[in-house]
C-alpha positions as CSV (number, residue, x, y, z in Angstrom):
1,X,-0.1,0.0,0.3
2,X,0.9,3.3,-0.5
3,X,1.3,5.9,2.4
4,X,1.9,9.3,3.2
5,X,3.3,10.2,6.9
6,X,3.5,14.0,7.7
7,X,6.1,15.0,10.6
8,X,8.3,11.8,9.7
9,X,11.5,13.0,11.4
10,X,9.1,13.4,14.8
11,X,8.9,11.0,17.7
12,X,5.5,9.7,16.6
13,X,5.6,9.6,12.9
14,X,9.5,8.3,12.7
15,X,8.7,5.0,14.1
16,X,5.9,4.6,12.4
17,X,7.8,5.2,9.1
18,X,10.0,2.9,10.1
19,X,7.1,0.0,10.5
20,X,5.6,0.8,7.4
21,X,8.8,0.8,5.3
22,X,9.8,-2.6,6.9
23,X,6.6,-4.0,6.3
24,X,7.2,-3.5,2.5
25,X,5.0,-0.5,2.0
26,X,5.5,2.3,-0.1
27,X,5.8,5.4,1.9
28,X,6.0,9.1,0.9
29,X,7.6,11.5,4.2
30,X,6.4,15.0,4.1
31,X,8.7,17.8,5.8
32,X,10.4,20.8,5.6
33,X,14.1,20.0,5.6
34,X,15.6,17.0,3.3
35,X,18.3,16.6,6.2
36,X,16.2,15.7,8.6
37,X,14.9,12.7,6.3
38,X,18.0,11.4,5.3
39,X,18.1,8.4,7.5
40,X,14.3,7.7,6.2
41,X,15.3,7.9,3.0
42,X,18.0,5.6,3.4
43,X,15.5,3.0,4.8
44,X,13.7,3.7,1.5
45,X,11.5,6.1,2.3
46,X,10.6,9.0,-0.9
47,X,10.4,12.9,0.6
48,X,7.7,15.5,-0.5
49,X,9.3,18.5,0.8
50,X,7.2,21.5,1.7
51,X,4.9,22.6,4.5
52,X,2.0,21.9,5.8
53,X,0.7,25.9,5.3
54,X,0.2,25.0,1.4
55,X,-2.7,23.4,0.0
56,X,-1.8,22.7,-3.2
57,X,1.4,20.8,-2.4
58,X,0.0,18.6,0.3
59,X,-3.2,17.8,-2.4
60,X,-0.7,16.4,-4.7
61,X,1.3,14.9,-2.1
62,X,-1.8,13.1,-0.8
63,X,-3.3,12.2,-4.2
64,X,-2.0,9.0,-4.7
65,X,-2.1,7.7,-1.4
66,X,-4.0,4.5,0.1
67,X,-3.6,6.2,3.6
68,X,-2.4,9.5,5.2
69,X,-1.0,9.9,8.4
70,X,-1.2,13.7,9.9
71,X,0.2,14.9,12.7
72,X,-0.7,18.3,14.0
73,X,1.2,20.6,16.8
74,X,-0.4,19.8,20.8
75,X,-2.0,22.9,20.5
76,X,-4.4,22.3,17.7
77,X,-4.3,23.6,14.7
78,X,-2.4,26.6,14.6
79,X,-2.1,29.8,12.0
80,X,0.6,29.2,10.0
81,X,1.7,32.3,7.8
82,X,4.6,32.5,5.6
83,X,7.6,34.7,6.3
84,X,8.3,36.7,3.5
85,X,12.1,37.2,4.1
86,X,12.5,33.1,4.0
87,X,9.4,31.4,2.5
88,X,9.1,29.4,5.3
89,X,5.8,28.8,7.3
90,X,5.8,30.6,10.8
91,X,3.3,29.4,13.3
92,X,1.3,31.4,15.5
93,X,0.0,29.9,18.8
94,X,-4.0,30.0,18.5
95,X,-5.2,33.1,20.5
96,X,-7.3,32.6,24.1
97,X,-10.8,32.9,24.1
98,X,-11.7,36.1,25.6
99,X,-12.4,36.6,29.3
100,X,-15.9,37.5,30.6
């Protein structure tokens, strides 16, 4: 089967990716830094380099997958904005609810 795993260099996604590869699945890992994904590439993973704020990138990456594992930051779904100077995402924590 074909799987896409986001956050593949992380504490949860990395072991999941290793397990899927060990079982013979075709795995594409999503990340911002190719360097952070090198170890998984050596095990047979393919890479999709981009960010979670790029909807066309994600749409294309997820298109032919049988399954997708998406991990979100612990604070829920933060607002992702592009850093104009470097073109990289900048994550802003969610705003607190107003108090009465």
